[in-house]
Every structure is written in structure tokens, then in C-alpha cells.
C-alpha positions, -999 to +999 in steps of 0.1 A: -094-643-127-114-636-096-098-607-075-107-604-038-094-572-022-092-567+015-090-530+025-066-519+052-036-497+061+000-510+060+021-507+092+022-524+125+004-495+142-027-503+121-028-541+124-054-543+152-076-513+141-112-514+128-101-501+094-080-533+089-106-560+093-107-565+056-070-576+058-079-600+087-105-618+065-081-619+035-055-636+058-081-660+070-090-669+034-054-675+025-050-698+055-082-716+048-075-722+011-038-730+016-027-700-006+010-694+003+038-672-010+026-636-006+046-614-030+048-577-039+029-567-070+032-530-077+016-513-047+000-544-033+008-577-017-008-607-035-012-644-033-029-666-058-044-701-060-075-721-070-104-737-053-114-773-061-137-774-091-132-737-100-116-730-134-105-694-127-076-686-105-083-665-074-060-636-064-061-622-029-049-586-028-039-563+001-032-527-011-001-512+005-011-476-004-031-465+027-068-466+026-077-435+006-056-446-024-067-483-024-082-482-058-050-477-077-040-513-073-071-524-094-064-504-125-042-532-140-071-556-137-097-532-152-075-530-183-076-568-189-098-581-217-127-602-204-123-590-168-152-571-154-154-556-118-192-565-116-184-602-120-147-607-111-140-583-081-150-587-045-141-560-019-139-569+018-144-537+038-151-524+073-185-508+079-192-485+109-229-484+100-235-520+111-225-534+145-195-557+152-207-592+149-228-587+117-221-585+080-237-575+047-231-585+011-240-560-016-237-566-054-231-528-059-237-495-042-223-462-029-192-457-009-212-447+022-184-422+032-157-449+032-125-435+017-113-469+004-145-475-015-144-439-029-109-446-042-120-478-059-151-461-074-128-434-088-102-459-101-127-482-118-152-455-129-181-475-115-199-485-083-210-518-099-188-543-080-197-565-051-186-558-016-187-578+017-192-553+045-178-563+079-195-547+108-173-527+132-199-503+145-205-497+182-240-487+191-227-471+223-202-449+205-210-412+211-227-398+180-207-371+163-174-382+176-145-382+152-150-411+128-113-412+119-104-418+156-129-446+158-119-466+126-082-462+135-089-472+171-078-506+184-103-535+184-111-548+219-112-585+227-149-589+228-154-569+196-125-588+179-141-621+189-174-610+174-158-600+141-136-631+138-165-653+148-181-646+115-151-655+093-163-691+087-197-681+074-182-651+055-157-676+039-187-698+029-203-667+013-171-658-006-167-694-018-203-693-030-196-660-048-166-675-065-187-705-077-221-689-083-217-651-084-237-627-063-267-650-059-245-676-042-232-651-016-267-636-011-281-671-004-255-677+023-263-642+038-300-650+039-293-682+059-269-664+084-284-652+116-256-626+118-262-614+082-279-581+077-300-573+046 
């Protein structure tokens, strides 16, 4: 099973914040792929389906635990025989280090100060899992300002348009990852003018 996790916070007050763009993309994937019937599964909401020509089912996951406890929902998958985070998990996560309107794909790496990724690292006991980083940074933001206030701040229209404007190419990269692993996603990134290596 391929598991794609979008990071975010539950609750209406967080819906339009920078920290929730992982959920935005997860919802876009569900709509694009025709996955319907979200249901509660432990501390997450999940929906499942398949892509044409792909043998493994794909499960989309939205943790309902708040960001800094996101990793707990993945423990059940890590216990499965033949499931490996390095090959079968993809995390969609906001990144303040890259500007809104750009994205990165990384096969593995550190948390970069992101509490959701720290939680996943702790739950899985590894940093070897791919992540698609969605840029939410603002080059004009005053350096040294409270990061929490920024990531929990509402996304403006221009910024939101820049983020959502990449969903089609990011979906292409995610589909390439499902079909061909990390190399497939990196190939799409290398062709994207908005991609950042």
C-alpha cells in the first residue's frame, strides 16, 4: 500500500493557514483521482483507491492529532510486513524556507525545524522517507518574527493562488512517484519551472 500523508491541523480556524497546505493538496488528489468516502481511522481521516495500471492501493491520510503529534498515525503502517517508509510513504508538508509558488521533492532528509516532520521521524525511527515540500515562505517577512504566528497565519489570495497553481504539476509528480518511485517524482521536478532543487 502506498500511503500519502498531508500534514495539517484539524479545526475550522486552521483551514486557511500556511500549516494546512498539505491538507489542501491531499483534498486536491482525492478530487482528481475520484477517491470518495473519507472515514475515521484511529486518529486520522482516510480515503483509499487505486490509479489505473497501479497494482497497490493508495491511501490518503489526514492526521487529526494536531501537527506536533502527526507521526502517531503512521505507526500502524510501519508494523505491516513488506511496508517500508522509504518506498511506500510520501509526506506533503508546508515549508517556510522556500517561497510560495515553488516546491521541492526530497527522498529523505531532516525535519528542518518542522514539528510535523519531527513527529514522523520519532514515530518511524527514521528520516528515510520522501517528502514533497510546499513553499509557503514570504521573502518580505521580517526575519526573527515568531514562526508559529506565521505558519498559523491565514493565506492571502495572491499567496493562495500561487500555492494552488502548482497542484497540477505536484499531482503529476505524486503520480510519477506512485508509478516509478523517487526517480519519477524527481524527473517531474526537474522539468518544472517552479520546482526547486
